[in-house]
N, C-alpha and C positions, 0 to 999 in steps of 0.2 A: 479510198481503198489503196493499199500499198501495192506497188507493182515492182517487179524485178526485171531489169533489162541487162542482158549479158552481151558485151561486145568487145572484141579485141582483147580478150583475157581479163577485162575489168567487169566488176559487178556494181551497179548503182541501185540503191534502194531509197524509197522516200515517196512523198506525195506530189512534188513539183515536177510537172512535165517539161516546162520551158528550160529549166536549168539543166536537167538531164539531157534534153534534146540538143541543147547547145554544145554540151560536152561530147555527146555522141557524134554529132556532125563534125566537130573539130577532129576527133580521133579518126573518122572516116577519111577526112581530107589528108591527114598525116599518113594514113595507111596507103592511100592511092599514090602519094608521093614516093613512099618506100617501094611500091610495086614498080613504078616508072624507073626509079634509080637502079633497082636490081635487074630489071629487064634490059636497061641500057648497058649495065656492066657485063651481063651475059653475052651481049652482042658486040662487045669491044668498043662501045661508043663513049665519048667523053661527055662532060657536062654540057658543052655547047652543042653537041649533036643530039641531045635528048628530044629535040623537036621532031626528029625523024621517027622516033619510037612512039610518039604521041598517038599515032594512028591506031596502035594496039589498044589504047584505052580511052580515046577521046569520046567514043560513043557512050561507053559506060560512065565515064566521068561526067559528061554533059548531062546524061540521064540522071545521075546521082545528084548533081548540083542544081539542075534546073527543075526536073519533075518533082523532086522531093521538097525543095524549098519554094517552088512556085514563084520565083523571082528574087526574093531576098537572098543575100549572101550568108555564109556561115558567120554568125556573129549576132550583133545586137538586134538586127531586123527580125531574127527568128522569134523574138519574144512576142511579136504581135500575133502569133497564131493562137487560135482558140483551142480548147481541149479536144474537140472532135477532129479538127484537122491534124492535130499532133498525133492522136491515136491512129488515124488512118495512115499518116505518113510512116509511123513505126511499123504497122502491119505490112505496108508495101515494101519497106526497106528490108524487112526480114526475109522476103523472097528474093528480091533483086540483088541484095548485097551478098548473098551466098554464092552467086555465080562466079565472081573472080576467084574465090577460094577453091572452087572445083577445078578451074582452068589453070591456075598458077600455083596450086599447092599450099595455100595459106589457110590458117584456121578459119572456120566459118564464123560469121559474126553472130548468128543465132542458130543453134542446133536444135532440131526436133528429133534427133535420132533416137533418144531414149524413149520419148513419148510414143513414137510410131512403133517401136519394138514391142510395146505393151498392148497394142490394139490389133487384133486379128484382122487381116484383110485390108489394112490401110497402109499407105506409103506416102510419107510427106516429102520425099525427095522429088525434085522437079528438074526438067531440062537436062543439061549436060551431066549433072551429078548422077542422075539415074542411069543414063547410058553408060557412064564410066563403070559403075558397079556391075552392070550386066556383062560388060566386055572383059572384066577381070575375074571371072569365076574359076579359071584354071589355077590349081594350086602350085606353088613353088615351095622349095625347102624352107625359105625364110618365112613364108606365110604360115607353114605348119608350125614352125617354132614359135612364132608370135601367137598363134591360136592356142597352143599348149600353155604358153606363159599366161595368157589372159584367163584361161579356164582354171589353171592351178591357183592363181592368186585372186580370183573373183573380181577382175577389173571391170568397171562399168563400161557400157557402150560409149558413153560420151568421152571418157578418158582414152579408150582405145582409138576412137575416131581422131581425136586430137593428135595422138601419137602417130597415126598413119599419115596424117597431113604433114607432120614434120618429116617423116621418113620419105615422103614423096619427093622431097628436095634432093634425096640421095638416089643415084641411079641404080636401084636394086630391083631387078625384074620380079614380077609375080606378086607384088604387094598391092592390094587394093587401097582405096582411099576411104572405105566405109567399114565400120565395125561389123555391121550386119553381113556384108559380103565376106569379110575375113572369117567370121565365126559361123557362117552359113546359117544365119538365123531364119527360122521359118516365118513366113508372112501370114499364112492362113492356118490358124489353129482351131480344130473342131472341138471347142469347149461346149459341153452340153449343160443344160439346166436339169438337174436331177436331184432328188431327195432334199429339195429346199436350198440348193446352192449350186456352185459351179463344179463341174466334174469332167475329168479327162482320164481315159483309160489307155495305158501304154501297152498292156498285155504282158504275158510271161513266156509265150512259146519261143519267140525269137531269142530271148536271153538263154533259155534252156537249150535251144539248138546250138548256140555258140559254145556253151559250156560242154555239151555233149561232143561237139566236134573236137574241142581241145582234149577232152578225156580220151577220145578215140585214139589220139596220136601219142598220148603220154602213158596210158594205162590200159591193159587188156582185161583186167579183172572186174572193174566197176561196170555194173549194168543197171544201176538204179540212181535216180536223182531224187534226193529227199529234201523236201521244202520245209522251211520253218517260216511261219507267217507272223507278222506283227501289225497291229492296227492300234493307233492311239491318237489322241487329240494334241495339237501343237498350237498354243496361243502365240500370236505374232506380234501384237502391239499392246503397250500398256494403256493407250488411249482409245482402244477399239476392241470390240468383242470378236473381231475377225480371227478365225482359227483354221488350221488345216487338219484334215484327217487323211493321211496317206496310207495306202496299202503297201507294206514293205515285205520283202522276203529275202531269205538267204538259202543257199544250197549247201547241204552238209558236206557233199563231196567237193565243194568249191567254197571254202569258208573265208576267202579273202575279201569279199565284197558284199554290200547290201544293195539290192535292186528295188526299184519302185514299180509296182504293177498298176497303180492308179492313184489319183489325188483328188480330194474333195475339199472345197473351200466355202466357208459361209460364216454366219454369225452364231450358229448353233451346230451341234453335232448332226449328222444326217438324220432327216426326219423319218425316213423309211430305210430300215436295215436291209430289207429284201431288195429294194431298188439300188441301194448303194453297192451291194455285193453281187448283183445279178451278172455283170460281165465276167467277174472273176470266177464265180461258181460255174457258169456255163463253159468257160474255157477249161477250167480244171476238170470238169466231168469228161470232156473230150480227151484231155491228156491222160487221165486215169485209165480211160478205155483203150487208147491207141498208143500212148507213149511217144517217144521221140526217136525217129528213124535216122540213123547215121550209117551210110554205106549198107552193109549187110547186117548191122547190129541194131537192136531195138532197146532203148533205155526206158525202163519203167519210171513213171512219175508218181510220187507219193507225197501227200501232205502229212508229215509226221508229227508236227507240233505247232501250236498257236501260242506265242509268247506275248502276254499283255499284262498290265496291272489289273487289280481286282475290278475297278469300275468298267474297264474295257472288256474284260472277260464276261462280266454279267451282261453287258450290252450285246456282245456277239453270241452268247449262249442263250439269251432271252431268259435269264433267271433273276432272282431277287438280288439286289445290291448288298454290299458287305454290311450294311446297317440293318438289314431285315432279319426277322425272326428265324427264317429257314434259309439263311444265306450261305452256310458252309457248303463248299463245293465238293467236299469229300465224305461227309457224313450227314445223317438226317436229323441231328439233334435240333431242338427248338431253342433259340437263344433266350436269355433272361435279361430284362431291362433293369439295370442297377445304376442309380445316380445319373440318369439320362444317357447311359451307354448300353449298347447291346453286347452282352458278354456270352461266352460259350464255355461253361465250366465242365461239361460232361466229357470224359475221356474215353467212354466205351460205347458211343452211339453206333448204330448200324452204318456200314460203309456203303457209299454210292458206287455204282459201276456203270459202264456204257449201256448195258442192256436195260437196267432199271431207268436210266435217264431217257432212253429212247421210248420206253413205254410210259414215261411221265407219271410214275406211280406216286411220287410226292408232289401233289398238285400245288402245295403251298410254296414249293421251290421254284416253279416255272411261271413265267409271265407270257410265254408264247412259244412258237416253234422257230428255231433258228434256221436260216437258209443254208448254213454250213452242214446241217444234219443230213443233207442228201449226198454229201461226199463221203468217201471212205475214211473218215476221221472219227476217233473216239471222242465223244463230247465231254467225257470226264478224264480219261487216261491221256489224251493228247492235248490237254490244256494245263500245262505244268504251272505250279505256283512259283512265279518269278521271284527269285531271292533278292534281286535288286530292290524291288518295291516292298516285298514282304518282310525281309530281314533287315536290310540296310536302312531304307527309308521308313520302315515300319517299326520293328522291335528294337533295333539298336538306337534309333532316334528317340523312341519312347523311354528307353532306359536313361539316356543322357538327360532328357527333360525331367524325369523323376528325380534324378540325382541333384539337379540344379533347382527345380521349381516344384517338386512334388510335395506331398504331405510330410509333416515332421517325422513320420515313421521311417522315411527313407532319404530325406533331404540331407545333402552334405553341408557341413559348416563352411563358411566363407574361406577359411584358411586352407581347407582341403581342396576346394575348387581352384584357388590360386596356385597351390602346389602342383596339381595335375596340369594346369595350363602352362606353368613354367617348364615342366618336364616335356610337354608336347613341343613347345617352342624351342627347347634345347635340342630336339632331334632334327631341326630344320635343315642343317647343313649335311646330314648323313643320308638323306632320302635318295635312293637310286632314281635315275631318270626314267625308269619304267613307270613311275607314278606321275600322274598329271598334276597332282596337287600336293602341297606340303602341309604338315600339321599346323593347325590354328588353335587359338585359345578356346576353351569351353564356352566362354562368354559369347562367342560368335556362332554357336552351334545352330541357331535358327537359320543361318545362311549357309551351313555346310551342304555340300553336294553328296550324292550317294557314294562316290568313291572315297570321300572323307570318313563316312560312317563305316565303310568296308575297311578302311585303313585302321581305325581304332579297334574294330572288332577282331581282325585277324593278325595285326602286326604290332601296333603300338600299345594297345590296351593291356595285354598281359604284362608289359613292362612298366608303363606310367601309372597304372592303377594299383600296382603292388605296394602294400604298406600304407596306402592312403585311403582307399575304399575299405569299409569294414570287412572283416574276414569272411563273414557269411555272404555278403554281397559280392565280394571278389570271387569266391568259389562258385557262386551262382552264375556270374558272368563267364567264368571259364567253361562251364557246361556248354554254353552257347558257342563260345569261341572255338573250343576243341571240336565240337560236333560239326560246325560249318567248315572248319579246316579239313576235316575228313571227307565231307561231302563235296568239297570243291577241288579235291585232288583230281588230276587228269583222268585216272582210271581207278576209282575206289573199288576195293574188293567187297564181296558180299558180307564178310565179317566186319569190315569197317563201316558199312552202311547200317548193319544191324546194331552195332555199338553206338553209332551216332544217333540212331533213332531212340535208343534207351536214354542217352544223355538229354535229348530234346524233351522227352517225356518227363524226366526229372526236372528240367528247367520249368516246364509249364506247371507241374504239380506244385513246386515251391514258390511260384510267382505270387499267388494270392497272399501268402504269409509275409512276404517281404515288401510287396508293393500295393496290396489291396485287391480284393476280389473284383472290384469295379474296373480294374485295368486288364482283366483277362478278355481282351477284345478279339476281333476276327484275326488280326495278324498274329497275336500270341498263340491263340488256339491252333491256327493252321500249321504251326511248327511241327505238330505231331504227325502231319501228313506229308511233309516235304521229302522225307526219306524215300517214299514210294516213287517219286520222280527220279531220284538217283538210281533206283533199281531198274527203271525202264530206259532212261536216257544216258546213264553214266554220270560223270561229273556235272554238277549244277551250273558250272560256268558255261557249258555248251548250250544251255537253255535259258540264259539270262537275257535281259533287255539292254544290257550295257552297249552292245554293238549297235543296236537300233537307236538308242539315245544319242550316241555319237553321230550317227547319220542325220538325225533330226536337227542336231546343232548346226551341221553344215547346210542342211536344207533350208533352215531359217535364214541363212545369210544370202540365199538367192533372191529373197524378196526385198526389193529396194524402195517400194512405195506402196501405199495402202490401196491403190487403184488396180483392179484386175489382178489379184495375186495369183490365181491359178494359171492364167496365160503366161505370167512371168516365170512361174516354176517350170511350166512345160517348155518354154523356149530355152531356158537355161539348161534343162536336162537334155533336150535335143541337140543343143550346141555341144554339150559335153560328149555326146555320142559320136560327134565328128572327130574327136581326138582319138588316137589309137588306144585301144583298150590295154590296160596294164595287166594282162593275164600272164604274170611272171611269178616264178617261184621265189622263195626266200633264199637269197644268195649272200654268203658272207663277203664282206668287203672291209678292208683295213684302211685306216685314216691316220693322218698326223705322223708322218715319218720323222724319226729322230735318230741320233747317234750316241746317246748318252748311257746306254746299257741299263741294267746289268745283263750280261749274256754269259752263259756257261762257257768254259774254255773250249769244249768240244764243238760248240756252235759258232765261236767267234770267227768272223771273216766269211762265213758262208750264208748268213742270214741278214735280211733287212729288218729294221726295228720300227714299230709303230706304237702309237698311244691308245688307239681305239679300234674295236672290232664290232661291226654292225652285222647282225644276223638274226636268228631266232631269239638270241639273247644279245643285249647291248653290254659289252664288256669294255673296261678301260683300266688304265693304270691309276686313275684318280680314285681316291679313297671310297667314294660312295658307290662305285661300280666295279670294284676289284675283288670282291669276295665270292668264292664259289665252293660248291661241295662236289667232290670227286671220289667215287668209290668209298663213301662213308667218311672221308677226311675233309677237313676245312682248310682251304688254301687262300692266300692273298696273291693276286696277280702283280708281279713286279715288272713284267715286260711282255710285249706281244711281238713274236718274230715270225718271219715268213721265209721259206727256203726258195731256191731257184725254180722249183716246180710249181710254186704257188701255195703249197700246203702251209697252213697257219698253226702255230703251236704257242703255248703260254709258258713263260718263265715264272714259277711260283715259289712261295714260301709257305710251308705247312704250319698251321696253328694247332695248339693243343686244347682239347676239350677238358673242362675242369668242373662242370656241374650242371644241374638242371635249373631252369628259371622257376618252375613250379612242379609240384608232385601230385596235385589233385586236378582232375579226376584220374590222371595217369602221368607218369614222368614226362616232362616236356621233351626230353631227349628222344623219345619215340616219335615225336613230330619233327625232329631236327632243330628244335629250339634249345640252345645250350649256351653256357658261359664258356668263353675261350680266352686264351692268352697266347702271346707269340711264342713260337717253338724254337727250333734249333738254328734258325736263320740260314739254313742250307738251301741253295737253289735247286728246284726241280723243274723238269721239262714235262708239261702236261698236255696230253692230246685233247682236242675239243670234244671228241666222241665220248670221253670219260666223264664229262660234266653232267651231273644229275640235277642240280639246282643252282640258281644264282641266289646269293644271300644278302640280306640287309644287316649290316653290323651297326648296332646302336649301343649306347652306354646308358646305364641306369643312374639313379641319383647318387650312387656311391662310386661311380666310375668304373663299374664292372662292364666288360664287353660282352654283348649278347648277340648271337646271330640268329636270324629268323629266315627260313627259306621262303622265297617268293613262289607263290602258287602259279599255275599255268595262266597266262594272260593277266597277271596281276596288275 
């Protein structure tokens, strides 16, 4: 059996005990010599006077060399040990050799810090090391800075402890020698066995109380806290079935953060939904009844929406899954099985509502009674159809798959696929930094993320598909693209929502003729219902799972090994709570001061110049982040200037609009998508308040410049 021994910064692996033992003991001897020399230097002793300092280490040294070797010296005689005595010696040395590092500030020879942090109620530290951590609980400014640094970058406990031991050589007060002391790691975590796995409940009242306190001091008009809930499974490892099911929520009045109410971990999803949601439901019932009290004001608490993908919605609502005959969540039509797929061709079935759902009139739709039904939440109206999964990962992904691998009826020839891929890759350098990913070849679409399908649907698709995709397919794609752009605007009007709904119905009606009736599956059919969510909640971006998926990505990084994943998550979350909360508004800040202009004559000498502006929009003088729309005009940012009072303005050059990118189903200029060219090259000074959109300027295959407005939170 292979073993790994870590000592003095070295790692040795293999099967031979004696060879490793000999090298370890040699390094211990060298280490003790270094300690003696350093101790002598600190006390101003020469080499000849080191015998006087021997008293500080002779007990430890003699113990190390006599007890551990039982007579033989470091060297050839140690080979005579059998395997049992070697293993016992290693176990003893792990304990005793850690003592000098705690007293003299050197790295421990064998650290158990990480293992002990994952086991509730256990503490592997012994002797002086434990006493030291208890004595150093008082925070200093340097300790706070180190804690924030460790949490921000996800530094492991072992790495933090090593850093603290190095820093202990510097006389900085208030810095402990243990990562668990610095990060205030909880020792005892009350993780319960529930619903077939490990479960921990954080609660929501304290979070809502903090937000209410903040709103009390910043706004006098808000009196409601509107919760948006998300529950989904998160696989952790490729070699294991272990997964997490966290209960996440956001507060509409405080949209800056995602919070965790509970976390469940196991090899399957929770075996009992009632047991899994019991704590949340009970606390939510109390909060719905009493609210949150702040001074003399009472904040109402409402659960306004539950944002999940289709399988999670079916699980939470206790209804048939998306492949069932009666699985549509908005109408009562019975699906049809065509070519091993459940299709939903009916466009005029009876619509479901909260009242009919509560009465369970469609028995074929229900599989049980949801524990969420006891709350004041509509089981139909408050479960929006998440466009991230429905449209981006659903319909748009299916379209790309049909273009590349579908039947001959709709499959694109190889040269067309290559042309589209080259156009996508040609846009690589023009992508604004608001986008987390840049365009990739169609051949990699199986690995595309949701943001990449959203990108081709709303931004690059109308440009790169033009002239390559057959005209009828291109127009059909534009129905979906235009409709979603209208529904994803920050505040769509009633007329825009009605028009988008008509476009989506046309898209679904024409789908069978272009791609086959067997492909009118759950996602495609549900497009006719998605406009209802925009009527109730406004722009669909406010009820999407993108913000929760980003949080799950960070949550997964908190798990560092497969053992006891829920305690790991809980400890990391509780550690993060020790760092000051970032309840801060979005403030503009300028970066990259320079002196190379251009600056209008009336501003010269009175303004500082910068290359970048960070705020609600990230603007820069670089090409990919310098195009904006102001009062209906298109401008390029030439410079960013700031006056003595701190007010920031933009030096711009106006571009000229020269035409539409498409005219079906409406002129693209009505959406802000237009062809442009450089105008008079006269400098303008633009106020930040006049900016309506940031723009992505891209060039088509013929070199024509096209600007596309970035949607809210693009």
